[in-house]
N, C-alpha and C positions, 0 to 999 in steps of 0.2 A: 338182718336180725332186728326185731322190733324192740320197743323200749323195755328192756329187762334189767337195766341198771339204774338204781336211784337210791337216795337216802331220805328217810322220813322217820319222824318220831312216832311211837305207837300208842302213847297214852294221853295225847291231847287232841282235841278237836278245835281247830282255830275258828274264832268267831268272825274274822274278816280276812280278806286277802292281804298278804304282806306287801302292799304296793311300794312302801318306802324302801324295803329291803331290795326289791327288784330294781327300783330306780337308782339306789346307791351302787349296786353292782354294775348297772348299765353305765352310769356316769364314770365310775372308776375305770371301766374297760375302755370307754371312749377317750378319756383323758390319757390313759396309758398309750393307746395307739397314736393319738395326736402328738404326745410328748416324744414317743419313739421316733416319729417322723421328723420332728423339730430338732431333737438332739442328734439325730443322724447327720443333719446338715451342719449343725453348730452346737458343739458340746457345751459352749458357754451358756446356753439357755438353761441348763440345769441349775446354774447359780442364780438365775433371775427368778425362778419359781420355787426352788428348794429353800429350806430354812437353814441359813448359815449361822451357826452359834455365835461366831464373833461379831457378825453384823446382822442381827435379827430385825425383821420388820413385821408389822401386823399383817400385811398382805401375805407374806411368806408363811406365817403361822397357819393360815387357812389353806393356801394353795398347795402346800407341801403334803397335806392330808390326802390329796387326790392324785399323787404321783408315785410311781413305783420304779425300782431300780432294774427290774428284769421280769421275765415271764414267770419264773418260779415264785418271785416275791408276790406278784399280784394273784397268781393262781392259788397260793396258800391262803392269802387273806380272803379272797372271795369264796373259797370253799368253806372256810370257817364261818363267814358271814351267812352263807346259805344254810348251813347246818343249824346254827344257833340264833341267827338274827330273826328268823320268822316267828319263833315262839316268843322272843323278847318283845318284838313289835306288837304281837297280839296282846300280850299282857299289859304293856305300858301305854299302848295307843300310839298312833303314828307321830304325833307332835312330841310327846315325851321321849319316845324312842329316838327320834332324830336328834333331840337335845342331848341325850346321853351319848349317842354316837359322836356328835360334834365336840362336846365339851370333854369327853373322854380323850379324844385326839389332841385337843389343846392342852390338857393336863399332861399327856404323854410327851408332847413336844417341849413344854416348859421344863419338865423334869429331866428329859434327856439333854436339853440345852444346858441346864444347870450343872448336870454331872460332867459334861464335856468341859465347860468353863472352869469348874472346880479342879478337874484333873489336868487342865491345860494341855489337852491332846485333841487332835482332829478338829480344831476350832474352825477350820475353813472347809471341812467336808460337809456337804448339805445333808440335812435330815429329810428323808422322803418316806412316804408310805402311809397307808391307812391302818397300820398294825396297831397303833394305840387306840384308834376308834374300835377296831374289832376286838381288842383285848378288853375294852370296857363292856362291850356286848357280852363277851364270854364271862366276865365277872358277874354280870346280872344273872346270866343263865346258870352259873355255878351255884348261886344261892337259891334262886327261885325255882329252878327246874332240875334239881339234883336227882330226882326220882325218875326222870324220863329215860326211856330206852330207845336206841337207834336201830332201825331196820335197814339193813343193806341187802338190796335185791341183786343177786348175781345170776348170770346165765350158766346153765349146764347143758351138755349136749348128749343126746342119745340117738344114734343113727342120724337121720336127716331132720329130727325134731329138736326144737329148743325148748327147754323147760326153765322156769324161773324158781330158784331156790332162795328163800329169805334167810338171812342170818341176823339174829338179834343180839345186842349187847348193850350194857349201860353206857350212857353218854359221858359219865365223868372221866373215864380213862382218856378220852380224846382231849378235853381241855386240861385234864391233869397232866398229861404228857407234855402238852405245849407249855404249861406253867413251869414244870420242872426244867424243861429245856431253857426257858427264859432265865430262871434262877441260876442255872449252871453257867449260862452265858454271861450274866451280870457279874457273877463271882469271878469268872475267868478274866473279865475286862479289868477287874481291880488288880489281879495278879500279873496279867500280861497285856497291858494296853499297847497300841490302840485296838479298838474293836470296830468292825464295820457294820455292826447291827445295833439298833437302839434298844438294848435290853432293858435299861432302866426306864425308858419311856414305856415299853410294853408292860413292865411290872406295875408302874404307877397307873396306867390305864386300866389294868385288871383290878387293882385295888380300888380305883374310883368306881368301877362297875360293881364290885362286892359291896361297897358302902350303899350304893343306890339299890342294889338287889336286896340287901338286908332290910333297908327301910320299907321297900315294897312288900317283901315276904312277911314282915311283921304285921302288915295290914290285914284286914278281914278278908279282902279279896285273895291274897296270897294263901292264907290258911285254908280257905274254902276250896281254892283250886287244887291244892295238894290233896285235900280230902277226896275230891272227885277223882283225881288221877289214881290214887291208891285203890279206890273202888273199881276203877276200870282195869287196873293191873290184876286185882284179885279175880274179877270176872273172866279176864282173858286167860288166866292160868287155872281156872276151874275151882277156885276157892269160893264157891257161891254163897255159903253162909256168911263168910266174912264180907263179901261184896254187898250182900243184902244189908248188913249192919251199917256199912260205910255209906251206902246210898241213902239209908234212912237218916243218918246224921247230916249228910249233905243237904237233903231236901229240907230238913228242919232248919238248917242254918241259912239256906239260900232261897227258901220259899218254893212256890209252885213253878219251877223251871221245867218246861215241857220236855226238853231233851233228857234231863235227869229222870223225870218220871217215866219216860219211855224206856230208858236203859234199865231202871229199877224193875219195871214190869217184865222186861225180857229176862232178867235174872230170876224173878219169881216164877215165870213160866218154865224156865229150865229146871227149877227146883220141884216142879209139879204142883205148885200152888195156883191152880187155874182160877179159882174165884178171886183170890187176892190180886192176881195178875190182871184180870179183867177190870177190877176196880181201879187199878193203877193206870191201865190204858185209858179208861174213861177220864180220869183226872188229867192225864196228859192232853187229851183232846180238848177238855174244858180250858186248860191253860193256854192251848194254842188259839182257840177262838176268842178268848178274852184278852189276849195281848195284841199289841200293834203288829200287823203282819210284817215279818222280816224276810230276809233272803233265804232263810232256812225253813220257813213255814211249810212250803210245798214239799220239801225234802222229808220233813218229819211226818207229814200226812201220808206221803208215799210209803214210808216205812211202816206206818200203821196199817195202810191198805194191804201191804204185802203179808202182814200177819192175819189178815181177814177180820180185823177188829172194827173197822168202820161200819160194817154191816150189822154189828151187834149193838151199836149205840142206840140210845133212845131217839125216836124220830126227830124231835126238835133239835137235838144236837147234830144229827146227820144233816139236817137242812142247813144249818149254819156252816158246817164243814163244806158242803157243796158250794155255798156262796163264796167261801175263801178260794176254792179250787177253780172257780169259773174263769178267772183271768190266766192263771198259770198253767192249768191242766184241765181244759174243758172236757176231755174224754173221761177223765176220772170223775169230774163233777157229774157228768151224765150217768155214770155207773152208780154213784151214791144216790142220785135222785131216783133212778129206776128201782133201786132197792126200797125206796119209800113207796113208789107207785105199786110195785108188785108184792112187796113183803108184808105190809100191814094195812089191811082194808079198813081198820078203824081209824087210821090217821086222817084227820080232818082236811089237811091241805094237800091231799093227793092230786087234786086238779091243778093246783098251783105248781106242784112239782113236775107234773106232766107238761104243763105249759112252758116251764123253764127248760125242760128237756128239748122240746120242739124248737125253742128259740136258740138254744146252744147248737143244736144240729144244723139249724138254718145258718147261723153265723160261721160254722165250720165248713159250709158248702155242701152239706149232706141233705140236699133238698128232698129227695125221695123219702128219707127217714123222717125229715121234719114234717112232710105232708102226712105220713102215716101217724105220727104222734098227734098232730092237730086233729085228724079224723077220729082217732081213738078218744081224745079229750071230748070232742063233740058228742060221740056216741055214748060214752060212759058217764059223762057228767053234763047232761043237757041243761041243768038248772044252775050251773056254776057261773060265777061272775067272769070266769075266764073263757067261757064258751064264745061270747061275742068277739073278743079280740082274736080268738083262734079262727073264727070264720073270716074275719077281715084279712088275716095273714094268708089263709087258704086262697081267697080271691086274688090277692096280690100275687101269690106264687103262680096261680093258674094263668093270669094275664102275662106274667113274665115269661112263662114257658111257652105260651102261645105266640 
């Protein structure tokens, strides 16, 4: 059975891969396996690396954050980090995200240690786990991304075929249930000590994350991001007029963001406003060619090409788009350039476009097509400045083939 089970949020498009989240999950898993091997041989090692409330050390404050008491313990923490950490990392950036993760864990350790010493119970039982760190991440998520919905992809079976059925639900019940569980555990620890779970540490880590998330959410970036997310929710659920209004507000607040312009154009197209949609598509392309090329530039242009809007652009803009596509998608660049060559005979730079087509085909190893393009250039544009270079390339290709 292929990959039919996964968790993903539906209302956000991450700007960067969550490398820190992946790295933290990997480090925690490696530390757990290594620690399991060590503690199997000598249980005393748990006291060397865990945080002992009665005899704390700075070293143990940090190392205890990467140790776990069992498979269930690490599985729960890493699952929550996977669900919530990726969006938080994308919003805060890798450095600030790691700082929140680490300091949230330190706050949790300090709080739990203080609670244990104040109650004078379990003073020699080591505090272990990344739960405080993950709680801090959940706290940021709870404030910043309370509007996000989670998509759970589950397999269903029909005869010998497997189908994938998505199930969507709000994210807040997940972290809400975890929070209620921690509050109940902390309350129980007051009434019936000792407790083997660091409930007070978890709650303080979550509170730390809420404070950080509140500070971030009050910033302009947080408000704009929520505006965009609500526009995407409205578009996904068919409330197109509301989505159009929200996209207009988001574009006004955030400027000519090509992804927003493209999404707004798609909404206008769904509403039947063809002329307005075409104008918005053009604005999206202009924003793409005027910005510094990013990793999503080719993807955005591919989306535009799939709608057939690249061929409707004015020739000068199409030529610039082809220049962007040359490195990432030369086949698409050839298609855009050929639309200039064949589509508008009044375009002054048709000879240059055809020469670039020949060069791209030559670079892709399509020598026969390159030769045909060079010959066409020489035949149709004998007085062009690109005719002489085309003849030189033809000679070189003929010598190479001979």
